[in-house]
N, C-alpha and C positions, 0 to 999 in steps of 0.2 A: 242371377246368372251363375253358372257353374264354372269352376276352375279345375285345372288338371291336378293330379296327385303330386306332380312336381312341386307345386307351390308350397305344399306341406313339408316336403323333404329339404327345401332350401331355407326354411324359416327355423325358428327355435332359439335356443340359448346362444348360439354363435352370433346370430344377427342382433340379439338383445345386448350383447356384451358392450356395444359401443354407446349404450344409452347414457352412461355417466359422462362420456366424452362430449356428447352432444349437449348435455346439460351444462357442462363446464363452458362450452363455447357460448351458450346463451348468456351465462353469467358474465363472461368476459365482455360480450357485446353490450351488456347493460352497464359496463364501467367497473365491474368488480375486479379486485386484484387477484387474478387467477393464474397459477402456474400450471401449464398444460404439459403433463408428463405421461399422457394416456395413449399416445399414438406414435408409431415409429416413423415419423416424418422428419428427416434431418433438417436442422435449422440453418444449414449451410446453403448458400446459393450454388447452383450449377456452375462449374468453372466456365469463365468467359469464352475460351476457345470453342467449347461445345455449343454455346448459345450462338456465337458468331457463325459457326458452320451451318446452323439451321437457318439463320437469317440469309446467309449467302445462297443457300440452296433454294430458299423461297424466291429470292430476287432473280435467280437463274431459271425460274419457271418450273421447278420440280414439284408441281402440285397435281400431278396426274396419277393414275393407277401405277403401282409398283408391283414387282414380282410378288406373288402371293406368299411364297416361301420366305421372302426377304431378299433384298438386293444381294447379288453375288458378292460384291465387295464387303458387305457387312457380314455375310455368312462366313466368308473366308477369314475375316478378322476375328470372329467369334471362335472359329475352329482353331486358329493359331493360339489365341489366348487360352482356350481350354487345354490344348496340348501342352503349352508352356507350364500351366499350373498343375496339371494332373498327370502328365506323362502319357496319357491316352492319345494314340494317333487317330485323328478323325478327319473327315473331309467336309467341305462346305455342304455337300449333299445330305449330311446327317444333321444339319442345323435347320430348325424352323423358327423364324422370328415371329413373336406373338406380342400381344398387348400386355406386357408385364408377366412376371412369374406366376401371378394368380391365374391369368388366362392360360398359361402354359400347363399349370397343374390341372385345370379343368379339362383341357384338350387331351392330355395324356390319360386322365381317368376315363374319359369317354371312349378312348381307343383301345384300352386294355382291360376294362372291367365290364362285365355283364350284370344285369339285375340278379341279385342273390349271391354274387361273388363276395368273398370276404377280403378285406384289406386291413392288415395289421398296422396300427399307427401308434407311435409313442404318445403317451398321455401323461401330463398335459400337452395339448396340441394347439397349434395356431387356430384361432376361432373360426376360420372359414373352412377348415379341412372337412369337417363332418358334412357340411352342406354340399361341398364339391363332390364328395364321394356319394352322398345321398342323391345328388342330381342324376346319376347314372344308375341308381337303384342298388348300388353296392352296400354292403353291410360293414360298418367300421368296427373292428375288434381292437379296443384299446389295450395297450400294454403299459401298465403304470410304470413311470420312472420316478423314483422317490427322492425327496430332498436329501435324505440321509446318504444317498449314493450320488449326490451332486446332480440329480436329474439326468443321469446317464442310463441309457437302455442296457439291459443285460441280455446277452444272447440266449441264455437258458429260459428267460421269461418269454422271449419271442418263440422259441421252440415249443414251449408248452401250449401255445395258442394256435399252432398250425393244425389245420384240419384238411379234409378232402376238398373243402370249399374255398380254402385260402388261395387267392390268386396273386396278391401283391403285398409288398412291404413298403410303407411310405415313411421316410425319415428326413429330418433336416438337421444339418450340423454345420456351424453352430446352431443350436436349438433355439426356437422361439416358443415359449417365453423365457427360458432359463439362461440361454447363452452357453450351455454346456456343449462341448465338442466330444466326438467319439474318437478314441485312439485306434491306431491301425489294427491292433490285435482284435478289437471288438468288430471292426469292419470285416476282417478276415473270417471271423466266426459267423457273422451274419451272411457273408457271401457264400459260405459253405452251406448254410441253410437254404438260401435261394436256389443254389444249384441242385442240392439234394431233392428239393420239393418242387422244382421247376416254377419258381416264382419270379414275377417282375419286381424290380426294385425301383421305386420312384425316389430319387435323391434330390432334395431341395437344398441348394447350395448358395442361396441368396446372400447369406452372411459370411461366406467363406473368405472374403477379402477384408473382413473386420475381425480376424482372429488374432488375439494378443498373446495367448499362451498355447503351446502345443503345436502339433502339425496338422494341417488340413489334408485329409485323405479323400480323394474323389473315388468312390467305390467302383465306378465303371472301369477304372484302371487296373483293378485286381484280376487275376487269372479267371477266365470263364464268365466274367461279368459284363463285358462290353455288349454282348448280344441280348442281355436281359435287363439293362439299366437305362432309364430315361433320366438324364441330368437336367435340372431346372436352374436357371440363373437369370440375373437381370442387372441393370445399371442403377436401379432405384436407390439402394443403400450405399453402394461403394462410390457412386459418382454424384450423389445428391440429386437424383433425377426421378423422384417418385412420380411427379406429374407428367412425365414424358411417356410413360407406359411402354418401356422397351424391355422385353424379356425374351427368353428363348428356351428351346429344348435342344439337347444333343442326344440323339437316339440312334438305335440300330437302323440301317437303311429301310427295312420294310416298315417299321413304325413311322419313320420320317415321311414316307409316302402317305400313310393314313392321316398323319397330322396335317399334311398339305391339303388333303381333300377336305378335312374339317375346317381348316382356315379358309378355304375357298368358299364354303357355304356360310361361314360365320363372320369373317372379318373382311375378306377380299383384300388382304394385305395391309401393312402398316404405312402411314404417310411417308413418302420418299424423303422429305426434308428432315424428318425426325431420324430416319435411318442414316442419312448423310452425317448428321450430328453424332449419331452413335458410333460411326466409323472413326470419327475424330476422337471420341471418348476412349475408344479401345486402343487406338494406335498412337496417340500423342503422349509425350512425356508431360504429365501434369503434376507439378509439385503439390497442388491443392489436395490431391488424393491422399498422399502420405500425411499431410497436415491434418486432414479430417480424421484419418485413422488414429493418429497420435492424440488428437483432441478427445476422441471417444475413450481411448485407454486412460487418459488422465481423468476424465469425468468418472469412469468406473472406479478408479482408485480413490477419487475424492468422496464419492458416495459411500464406499465401503469404510473409509477412514472416519467419515463424519458420523456414521451410525454405529461404529464399532462398540462404543461403551454406553449406548443408549438403552435404558431399561425397557424390556418388552419387545425389543427389536433385534433381529439378526440378519444382516445382509449376506447373501450368498454370492461370493465373488465369481462372476462369469468368465469363461475362457475367451469369449468374443461376443460380437453382436452389439446392440445398442440399448440393452435393458439390464436392469438388476432386479432380481427377485429378493423381496424382504419378508422374512418370517415374522408375523405379528401375533402368533398364537398365544403368547404369554399375556397379551393385553386382555384376553377373554372375549374379544369380539370375533365374529366371522370376518373374512376378508372384505366381503361386500359391505357389511355394516361399517367396518373401519374406513373403507374407501369413501362411503357416503359421508361419514362424519368428517373425514379429512377435507373433503371438498366443501361441505357446508360450513364448517367452523374455522378452517385454516386455509382455504383457498388453494388447495393442491389437488389436481386431477390425476389419478392413477387407475389402473385396471385391477379388479379383484382376480385373484388366482383361480377362483371357481369358474370363471369364464372360459378357462382353458382346460378344465377337467378337474375331477375330485382330488387327484394327487397333488394339486396346487392349492388345495383349500388351506386357509390360514396364511396365505402369502399374498402380497401385492406385487404387481409389476410396474416398475418405475422406469420411464424412458429417459435416456441420456441425451435429450433433444433440446436442451437449453444450455447457455453458457455457464461457466464455473460459478459466477456470482449468483445467478438465479438458482442454480442447482444446490449451492450451499444453503441458500435461503429455504429452498424446498425441504432439504434435510432437517433444518432446524424446526420447520413447521411439523414435519412428520414426527420428530422426536417429541415436540410439545404435545401432540395428539396422543402419542403412546404414554407419555408421562402422566397426563391427566387420567388416563384409564388405569394405570398402575397404582396411582395414589388412591383412586376411588374406583375399584373394580366394577361396580355396578352403576357407575355414573351414567345417567341417561342423556 
């Protein structure tokens, strides 16, 4: 039987990036002592008031179809939170609730990109980006962000890649995998390019509430950008709600209408009881959120301190997020070979930088998703792995 061309555009290196994680899970299920640092799934439980809100909603019989765009109460809560954090005045009608930021990215891409359109993306990039844009036939134009510049995009590098076919610029800040955030001056320069060349800006702000250093800038709030920016966000990382699949877009009114039409034929709305829980997540004072954020900051500092004087390793301190990139080039192995060796011989699962793009070659991405004791143990194992290679460079 034949399959559509789409099946080829959504496969490839991005899908294969998770192979090492799945292998680590299998080893863990077999009883091996494995530390899983390869996926960005918080180890914290969803705060109890949020869980209780979902239970109460279920008991109240809220198991029927909900508004396809998202419940009015949730969209209003999202609009208020977005305005508080960004300064951009938006209405609930500009919000579309979707099944996580991943789904939001897919929907926005479908609504603003045609086959053959070019979308400029900072590279290294999150592993699903290429497949998401490929699904609508768009062409990803990577703009390398170098470790020597802290993995921060430079406006002049973006400008050099704009052509007559360029339709959009897609960025996330803090960045995944590096955790780098973009300063206001950079966003202002990028906004100028978007306005000059009539480009859409797809702004992935999933890690914005896990920013430890610097200022979060939501580019839709900059002059001339509200009408050309789709802002993506979710509760997955900030509220430890990855499995709840609550994400959204804040978009210009006309784009919001198109997103609603796509949601109508694709999702037919998110479960109402989950949306009721999301309202509580956004509107309640939850001390757990600050505690989680502080825990991630402490874990970042622990990793950077633990690996600071280890031969063959250099941790790049991120501005935010829940990952640390570690430069392992001095060990002489590729990042994938190092990651495989680290799992097979030392029981630590990380992702190789090459999975995110060639600019991250020679780096591994380590998730801050276990407690301090386990994280310290993981760093010791990573250091031992590097030490073996430094002592015997061609050790097989």
